[in-house]
N, C-alpha and C positions, 0 to 999 in steps of 0.2 A: 132293774136296769143295770147294765154293766158297761164299762168303757175300758179300752186298751190305750194306754199312753206309751208309745214305743218309738225307737229310732228307726227311721226309714232310709236315711242317708247318713252314714258316719262322716266325720269331718273330712273334707277334701280341700285342697289348696285351690284358691281362685286365681287364675291367671288374668292379669290386667287386660282389658279390652278383648275379651274372648268369651265364648260360650262354654258352659259346663256340659258334660256328657249327660243327656237327658236320662231320667230314671223313673221307674214305676212307683206309683203311690198305692196305698192299701186298697183291698177289694171290699172291705166292710163299709157300712155307712160311715161317712167321714165328716166330723164336725169342724175341725180346724187343724192348721199346720202351725208349727213353731219354727221359724227360721232363725238360726243362731249364727251370727257373724263374729268370729274370734279374730282380734287384731293384735299385732305386736307393735308396741310403741317404738318410735324412732326419734333420736335426738336431732333437733329439739322436738320434744314431744308436742302433741297437738296443742293448739292454743289453750284449750281446756276441754273438759269432758263434752260440753255441748258442741263445740266445733268439731271434735273428733267424731261424734255420732253423726253430725251433718255430713261429713265426708263419706261415711259408710253409706248413708242413705243415697247420696248423689251417685256413688259408684255403681249401684245396682240399677242399670238402665232399663232392664226389661225382665219381667217374670211372666211365664205362661204356665197355666195348668190347663191341659187339654184332655177332653174325653172323646175318643175316637176321632181325633183331629180337630174337634171344635173347641175354640177357646171358651173356657168357663170363667177363668180369672186371667186378666192380662193387663199389664201396665208396668210402669216404673215402680220401684220400691216406695218412692215418696208418694205417688198417687195412691197406691194400694194401702199404704200406712194411713193416709189421711181419710180414706173412705172407711176403713175399719175403726178409726178413732171416732168418726162422726156418727156412724150408724150403730156399730156393736159396742162402742165405748171401751175398746181394748187398746191398751197402750204398749208401746215398746218399753223395754226395761234393760237396765245394765246390771251385770253381775258384780263388777268391780270397777271403781273409778279411781284411776291413778294416772299421774303424768310422769312416772319413772321410766327412764329409757329401758327398752327391751322388756318392760312389763307386758303381761298378756291380760286382755280384758275382752268381755263378750257383750254383745247387744242382741236381744231376742225380740223378734217381730211376729205377732200373731197374724194369721191369715185365715179368715172365717168363711165357711161355706153356708152357714145358716144365719138366722136373724140374731142369734145369741149363742155363745159357746155352750156345748153340752145339750143342746135342744134336740130331743129325739124326733120331733115332728118336722124340724127344718134343718136338714143336713144333706150332704150329697149321698145319693142312694148307693146301695151295693152294686158292684160291677164285677167284671172279670179281669184277671191278671193281664196287664199290658194295655188295657183300654184307657186308664187314667195316668197321665204322664206329667212330669214336672220338668220345665226348661227354664234356663236363666242366662242372661248376658251381663257381664261385668265390664264397667269402664275402667278408667285409670285409677290407680291407688290414690288414696288421700295423702295429704302432706304430712299427717301426724303418725303414719304407720307404714311399715315396709313389708308386712305380710298379712294376708287375710284368708281365713278359712270359712267354709260353710258347712253346717250340719243341719239336718231337718228331722223333726219329730212330728208325729201325727197322733191325734186323738180320734179313735174309732169308737162308734157307739154300736156295740155288738148286737143288741136286741132291738134296735130302732127300726121303725117302719115309717120312714119320712113321707110326708105328703108334698113337700116342696123344698127348694133350695134356692140359693142366690147365684146370679151370674153378673159379673161386672167386668167390662172390657173397655179399655181406653180407645177413644177416637181422637184424632188430631187433625188440625188444618191450620192454614195461615189465613187470618182474617183479612178483610179489606177495610179501607176507610169508608165509613158509612154502613149501610144495612147489609147483612149477610145472614144466611140460614145454616144451621147445623142440624142435620137429620137425626132423629132418634129411632130406636128399634120399636117395632109394633108387634103386638101379640101377647106379651106378658105384662102384668101390672108393674108399674115403676114405683119404688119406695123412695127414690131420691136421685139427684144428679150432682156429681162433683164437678165443679168448673175450675179451670186454671187460666190465668191471664198473665202472659209474660210481661206486659206493660206494667202491671202492678208489682210483679216480682222484681223487675230489673231496673225500675226508674223511680225517681223521687217526685215526679210531677203529677202522678195519678191521671195521666193521659192514657186511657185504657183501650184495649182492643175489643172487649165485650161491650164496654160503654153502658148503655141501657139494654136490658134484655126483656123479652116477653116469651111466653110459652104458648104455642099455637097447636091446636088439635083440629084438623080439617079446616084450617084458617079461622078458627074461633078461639079467642083468648081464654086461657085456662090458668087458674091458680096464681100465676104471676103475669098480670096483664101489662105491667110496665114497672121495672125496678132498676135502680142504679146498681151496677156490679159492686161499686165501692161500698154501698150500704150493706149488700148481702155479705161481702167479705168481712165487714165489721160486725156482722151477726154471729160470727164463729164463736165469740165468747159465750153467747147464750147457748149455742148448740153443743159446744165442748164443755161448758160449765167451768170455765177457767179464765184468769186474767190474761192480758195480751202478751206477757213475757212467758215464753214456754221453754223448758218444762217447769219453771218455777220462778227462779230469780237468778240474777248474775251480779256478783259483787264487783265493784271497781277494782282494777288491777293496780298493784304497786309497781310502777314502771321501773324503778331503780332496782327492786329486788327480783322481779320476774323477767325483765327485759321486754316488757309489754307496756302499753299505755292505754288511755281510754279509747283510742280508736279501735283497739282490738275488742273491747267490750261492745262498741257499736256494731262491729262486724258480726259478732255473735247474735246480737238482737235482730239484725236485719236478715241474716242468712238462714236461720234455723227454723224448721217447723212449718207452720201453716201459711207463711207469706205467699200471696198470689192466689189463694184459693177462696172459693165461695161454695155454698151448698144449697141446692134447692131441695127442701125436705117435704116429701109427700106422706110421711109417716111419723109426725112429731110425737104422737102418743105411743108409738110402737105397738099399736093394736090393730092396724090395718084399716082404721076408719076413714082415713083421708087418701088412700092410695090412688094413684093415677091409673085408671083403666085405659088400656090401649087397644084391646081386642075390637076388631071391626072398623078401626080408623083407617083411613086411606093415606093420611099424612100426619106426622108429628114432628115438630121442629122447635128448636130454640132460635129466636131471631135476635141477633146482636145488632147494635148500632154504635160503633166505636169511632174513635178519632185517631187510631194508630193501627197499622197493619203488622202484626206480629203473630207468633205461634200461640194458638190456644188449644186447650185439651178439655175433654169432657168424658165422664164415666157414668153412664146410666146404671142404676142399681136395679136389676130385673128380679122380680119375684116369680120364679119359674115353678109351675105346678107339675107334679109327677103323674103321668098317665099310666094307669095299670094295664 
């Protein structure tokens, strides 16, 4: 087996609140992309490394990978990052951590097309030039930097003959107080569903929009007949294999020396990472033994029953078979 790890988009400047110029992705079987965001610190530098990273994640409001116009991967950087963390166990990483004014640092985010990186059986199949395209929209710059660039590298699996690949596309809606249904795609097996609740993310009272949830296939309860969203959100520690402070720990600040106080520490803990998310896992053993089959179903829905009407999102992770 051979792979090619190469640059597909050299560094380009990201204009705040604007789309990038779409570009082609490689034609060989594609395992994953590496998105590198390079920022230049601005005085006063970001609250700390964690807060600076969170600003970068927030700024990238939409990423689309399209094949012949069909979305294969679509969502905000935060949503896509969380799904790759939960299923493929791939983490973003920083190349240099510094709070020096005008210092340059980079953050790299993997974006997988298969069930694991470098898997020749599960990756996006070979295509022709111009069919597979990358699009992205950036929001406002973060407070801790005044310049941000994007570059993209790809890992192609030259000799691969894949039998399947993954598709994950964000759906969004505003919930209602009480019962509501969120429709799911039918046809491909589902490996999981990432859920986001603005009520859990943005408030301290745990009055949630998803509330309790159940999964229904042709109006018959499946896998999750009734669960509290807050309990599922608290299950992320088991699914991610990590303690609740992410990406590790945050030390208390010396307010006199740094111009910061403990409220800044609290802001970091509350704003960064998986806050607001839960994950319905249909492949906990990563061997396909529990996958949710959808072929032949006439209706597949998540039924929420919440106490707050706010924005919710959900990303079904589809396991798409390749037909020869």
